[in-house]
N, CA, C and O atoms as a DFTB+ gen file, in Angstrom:
316 C
 N C O
     1  1      -5.299      49.748      13.033
     2  2      -6.484      49.257      12.365
     3  2      -7.031      50.326      11.636
     4  3      -7.106      51.451      12.129
     5  1      -7.497      50.010      10.266
     6  2      -8.032      51.052       9.402
     7  2      -9.804      50.538       9.321
     8  3     -10.149      49.508       8.742
     9  1     -10.554      51.267       9.858
    10  2     -11.831      51.022       9.630
    11  2     -12.406      51.919       8.561
    12  3     -12.312      53.145       8.628
    13  1     -12.926      51.362       7.701
    14  2     -13.488      51.869       6.659
    15  2     -15.167      51.995       6.502
    16  3     -15.889      51.019       6.296
    17  1     -15.663      53.431       6.645
    18  2     -17.136      53.423       6.840
    19  2     -17.270      54.628       7.897
    20  3     -16.340      54.960       8.633
    21  1     -18.513      55.232       7.888
    22  2     -19.001      56.306       8.828
    23  2     -20.413      56.286       9.458
    24  3     -20.911      57.319       9.906
    25  1     -21.070      55.056       9.486
    26  2     -22.322      55.004       9.968
    27  2     -22.395      54.290      11.162
    28  3     -21.400      53.834      11.725
    29  1     -23.570      54.172      11.579
    30  2     -23.699      53.422      12.943
    31  2     -23.197      52.183      13.013
    32  3     -22.942      51.840      14.168
    33  1     -22.946      51.327      12.116
    34  2     -22.239      49.964      12.048
    35  2     -20.721      50.384      12.440
    36  3     -20.190      49.678      13.297
    37  1     -20.047      51.345      11.962
    38  2     -18.799      51.648      12.043
    39  2     -18.663      52.130      13.517
    40  3     -17.824      51.687      14.301
    41  1     -19.342      52.838      13.728
    42  2     -19.414      53.691      15.171
    43  2     -19.282      52.398      16.252
    44  3     -18.266      52.346      16.945
    45  1     -20.143      51.531      16.366
    46  2     -20.040      50.372      17.055
    47  2     -18.780      49.497      16.868
    48  3     -18.202      49.009      17.839
    49  1     -18.412      49.331      15.733
    50  2     -17.113      48.652      15.475
    51  2     -15.816      49.320      16.121
    52  3     -14.859      48.719      16.610
    53  1     -16.005      50.723      16.011
    54  2     -14.669      51.569      16.598
    55  2     -14.989      51.619      18.236
    56  3     -14.087      51.671      19.072
    57  1     -16.104      51.599      18.495
    58  2     -16.226      51.519      20.116
    59  2     -15.824      50.307      20.663
    60  3     -15.463      50.369      21.838
    61  1     -15.787      49.100      20.059
    62  2     -15.350      47.615      20.367
    63  2     -13.731      47.664      20.155
    64  3     -12.921      47.268      20.993
    65  1     -13.442      48.163      19.013
    66  2     -11.982      48.064      18.748
    67  2     -11.300      49.039      19.638
    68  3     -10.121      48.737      19.824
    69  1     -11.690      50.117      20.242
    70  2     -10.846      50.722      21.042
    71  2     -10.906      50.192      22.353
    72  3     -10.173      50.774      23.153
    73  1     -11.698      49.073      22.880
    74  2     -11.499      48.614      24.012
    75  2     -10.599      47.402      24.051
    76  3     -10.367      46.744      25.065
    77  1     -10.092      47.162      22.783
    78  2      -8.999      45.949      22.873
    79  2      -7.552      46.427      23.020
    80  3      -7.037      47.351      22.391
    81  1      -6.977      45.655      23.946
    82  2      -5.444      46.017      24.235
    83  2      -4.579      45.931      23.179
    84  3      -3.525      46.567      23.190
    85  1      -5.006      44.966      21.936
    86  2      -4.275      44.802      20.882
    87  2      -4.148      45.704      19.744
    88  3      -3.314      45.676      18.839
    89  1      -5.378      46.725      19.995
    90  2      -5.236      47.874      18.903
    91  2      -4.552      49.073      19.587
    92  3      -4.889      49.505      20.689
    93  1      -3.621      49.537      18.873
    94  2      -2.781      50.497      19.251
    95  2      -3.068      51.681      18.416
    96  3      -2.612      52.703      18.930
    97  1      -3.567      51.840      17.494
    98  2      -3.799      52.949      16.722
    99  2      -5.222      52.581      15.635
   100  3      -5.271      51.567      14.939
   101  1      -6.219      53.553      15.682
   102  2      -7.371      53.409      14.989
   103  2      -7.619      54.676      14.220
   104  3      -7.789      55.802      14.688
   105  1      -7.609      54.233      12.727
   106  2      -8.049      55.276      11.855
   107  2      -9.543      54.783      11.261
   108  3      -9.877      53.622      11.025
   109  1     -10.261      55.878      11.108
   110  2     -11.781      55.470      10.335
   111  2     -11.644      56.397       9.168
   112  3     -11.020      57.459       9.158
   113  1     -12.325      55.839       8.166
   114  2     -12.309      56.682       6.804
   115  2     -13.814      56.451       6.304
   116  3     -14.174      55.327       5.956
   117  1     -14.593      57.440       6.283
   118  2     -14.495      58.717       6.868
   119  2     -14.555      59.127       8.234
   120  3     -14.075      60.136       8.750
   121  1     -15.321      58.046       8.827
   122  2     -15.731      58.319      10.349
   123  2     -16.800      59.280      10.503
   124  3     -17.348      59.709       9.487
   125  1     -17.151      59.657      11.605
   126  2     -18.429      60.827      11.783
   127  2     -17.736      61.310      13.145
   128  3     -16.968      60.637      13.832
   129  1     -18.229      62.796      13.423
   130  2     -18.142      63.488      14.586
   131  2     -18.030      62.734      15.789
   132  3     -17.102      62.926      16.575
   133  1     -19.215      61.610      16.038
   134  2     -19.406      60.940      17.106
   135  2     -18.142      60.004      17.443
   136  3     -17.801      59.681      18.581
   137  1     -17.593      59.678      16.398
   138  2     -16.422      58.789      16.624
   139  2     -15.122      59.621      17.063
   140  3     -14.284      59.270      17.894
   141  1     -15.142      60.595      16.446
   142  2     -13.887      61.345      16.780
   143  2     -13.754      61.856      18.555
   144  3     -12.785      61.682      19.293
   145  1     -15.053      62.507      18.880
   146  2     -15.255      63.118      19.927
   147  2     -15.562      61.950      21.145
   148  3     -15.498      62.312      22.319
   149  1     -15.810      60.906      20.895
   150  2     -16.321      59.858      21.961
   151  2     -15.261      58.808      22.101
   152  3     -15.320      58.249      23.196
   153  1     -14.227      58.341      21.242
   154  2     -13.347      57.339      21.633
   155  2     -11.879      57.811      21.686
   156  3     -11.405      58.762      21.064
   157  1     -11.271      57.021      22.497
   158  2      -9.882      57.146      22.505
   159  2      -9.269      55.933      22.828
   160  3      -9.782      55.056      23.524
   161  1      -7.967      55.890      22.218
   162  2      -7.089      54.779      22.384
   163  2      -5.788      54.776      23.133
   164  3      -4.976      55.323      22.387
   165  1      -5.162      54.398      24.330
   166  2      -4.070      54.581      24.758
   167  2      -3.893      56.526      24.761
   168  3      -2.903      57.188      24.450
   169  1      -4.949      56.893      25.129
   170  2      -4.814      58.578      25.525
   171  2      -4.884      59.183      24.176
   172  3      -4.792      60.409      24.225
   173  1      -5.025      58.670      22.925
   174  2      -5.153      59.309      21.605
   175  2      -6.454      59.194      21.307
   176  3      -7.218      58.337      21.750
   177  1      -6.771      60.280      20.364
   178  2      -8.088      60.230      19.998
   179  2      -8.306      59.350      18.626
   180  3      -7.374      59.261      17.826
   181  1      -9.326      58.825      18.425
   182  2      -9.369      57.928      17.125
   183  2      -9.380      58.833      15.937
   184  3     -10.161      59.785      15.918
   185  1      -8.598      58.610      14.986
   186  2      -8.573      59.653      13.893
   187  2      -9.600      59.219      12.576
   188  3      -9.575      58.185      11.909
   189  1     -10.379      60.235      12.481
   190  2     -11.117      60.146      11.454
   191  2     -10.376      60.838      10.085
   192  3      -9.878      61.964      10.098
   193  1     -10.406      59.943       8.912
   194  2      -9.495      60.462       7.950
   195  2     -10.577      60.934       6.876
   196  3     -11.603      60.278       6.698
   197  1     -10.298      62.109       6.166
   198  2     -11.453      62.545       5.347
   199  2     -10.980      61.901       3.777
   200  3     -10.299      62.446       2.908
   201  1     -11.532      60.721       3.786
   202  2     -11.464      59.757       2.729
   203  2     -12.708      59.087       2.542
   204  3     -13.139      58.366       3.442
   205  1     -13.331      59.242       1.482
   206  2     -14.826      58.657       1.383
   207  2     -14.816      57.202       1.073
   208  3     -13.741      56.862       0.578
   209  1     -15.475      56.461       1.177
   210  2     -15.459      54.950       1.208
   211  2     -15.738      54.850      -0.372
   212  3     -15.690      53.655      -0.665
   213  1     -15.953      55.468      -1.266
   214  2     -16.053      55.196      -2.488
   215  2     -14.503      55.667      -3.340
   216  3     -14.309      55.367      -4.518
   217  1     -13.576      56.380      -2.562
   218  2     -12.539      56.577      -3.291
   219  2     -11.371      55.691      -3.109
   220  3     -10.415      55.966      -2.384
   221  1     -11.487      54.725      -3.735
   222  2     -10.513      53.515      -3.744
   223  2      -9.220      53.673      -3.850
   224  3      -8.482      53.017      -3.115
   225  1      -8.726      54.522      -4.732
   226  2      -7.414      54.775      -5.003
   227  2      -6.639      55.867      -3.691
   228  3      -5.433      55.913      -3.452
   229  1      -7.634      56.599      -3.051
   230  2      -7.031      57.445      -2.078
   231  2      -6.932      56.476      -0.682
   232  3      -6.120      56.640       0.228
   233  1      -7.887      55.516      -0.754
   234  2      -7.961      54.494       0.430
   235  2      -6.605      53.686       0.521
   236  3      -5.950      53.531       1.552
   237  1      -6.291      53.187      -0.768
   238  2      -5.319      52.241      -1.144
   239  2      -3.797      53.107      -0.777
   240  3      -2.845      52.525      -0.258
   241  1      -3.777      54.372      -1.093
   242  2      -2.712      55.228      -0.853
   243  2      -2.419      55.307       0.678
   244  3      -1.352      55.220       1.287
   245  1      -3.686      55.495       1.106
   246  2      -3.692      56.046       2.627
   247  2      -3.141      54.763       3.333
   248  3      -2.167      54.847       4.081
   249  1      -3.779      53.563       3.087
   250  2      -3.531      52.123       3.624
   251  2      -1.914      51.908       3.403
   252  3      -1.231      51.504       4.345
   253  1      -1.357      52.182       2.180
   254  2       0.144      51.960       1.969
   255  2       0.886      52.890       2.865
   256  3       1.902      52.450       3.404
   257  1       0.542      54.031       3.080
   258  2       1.409      55.102       3.876
   259  2       1.407      54.492       5.514
   260  3       2.420      54.343       6.198
   261  1       0.033      54.195       5.925
   262  2       0.157      54.106       7.362
   263  2       0.324      52.480       7.719
   264  3       0.670      52.143       8.851
   265  1       0.073      51.580       6.757
   266  2       0.456      50.350       6.908
   267  2      -0.299      49.532       8.378
   268  3       0.253      48.936       9.303
   269  1      -1.645      49.784       8.133
   270  2      -2.437      49.289       9.258
   271  2      -2.254      47.644       9.222
   272  3      -2.212      47.085       8.127
   273  1      -2.154      46.942      10.356
   274  2      -2.066      45.586      10.563
   275  2      -3.453      44.984      10.220
   276  3      -3.580      43.820       9.840
   277  1      -4.407      45.784      10.366
   278  2      -5.798      45.007       9.930
   279  2      -6.748      46.064       9.257
   280  3      -6.774      47.184       9.768
   281  1      -7.440      45.838       8.283
   282  2      -8.451      46.705       7.641
   283  2      -9.840      46.103       7.775
   284  3     -10.111      45.057       7.187
   285  1     -10.705      46.721       8.516
   286  2     -12.148      46.279       8.712
   287  2     -13.143      47.384       7.732
   288  3     -13.279      48.599       7.875
   289  1     -13.690      46.565       6.822
   290  2     -14.682      47.266       5.918
   291  2     -16.223      47.201       6.292
   292  3     -16.834      46.136       6.198
   293  1     -16.829      48.364       6.717
   294  2     -18.195      48.376       7.195
   295  2     -19.002      48.042       5.910
   296  3     -19.613      46.978       5.803
   297  1     -18.983      48.967       4.962
   298  2     -20.011      49.132       3.945
   299  2     -19.619      48.173       3.010
   300  3     -18.485      47.698       2.961
   301  1     -20.790      47.804       2.068
   302  2     -20.616      46.784       0.956
   303  2     -19.799      47.361      -0.265
   304  3     -18.901      46.698      -0.783
   305  1     -20.074      48.360      -0.612
   306  2     -19.511      49.076      -1.797
   307  2     -17.947      49.103      -1.991
   308  3     -17.415      48.664      -3.011
   309  1     -17.289      49.622      -0.995
   310  2     -15.693      49.382      -1.074
   311  2     -15.231      47.863      -1.352
   312  3     -14.146      47.632      -1.886
   313  1     -16.034      46.939      -0.997
   314  2     -15.379      45.802      -1.298
   315  2     -15.569      45.154      -2.713
   316  3     -14.975      44.115      -3.000
């Protein structure tokens, strides 16, 4: 799962997503330090990706590389 955003809303979404047995990998772009240090999924840390929410070309490139099954967009601007 690719989660776009780095605020409190995305922190809460990351928390719930890591509790799902269906989520095998979680990337958060750009995420925040609390997400990286606090959450793990299948023994792996959630990966915060240094891509800003406004950098649509880089977000698309990242998504094409990693091929997440689902993308969740927190903030309105990237939509």
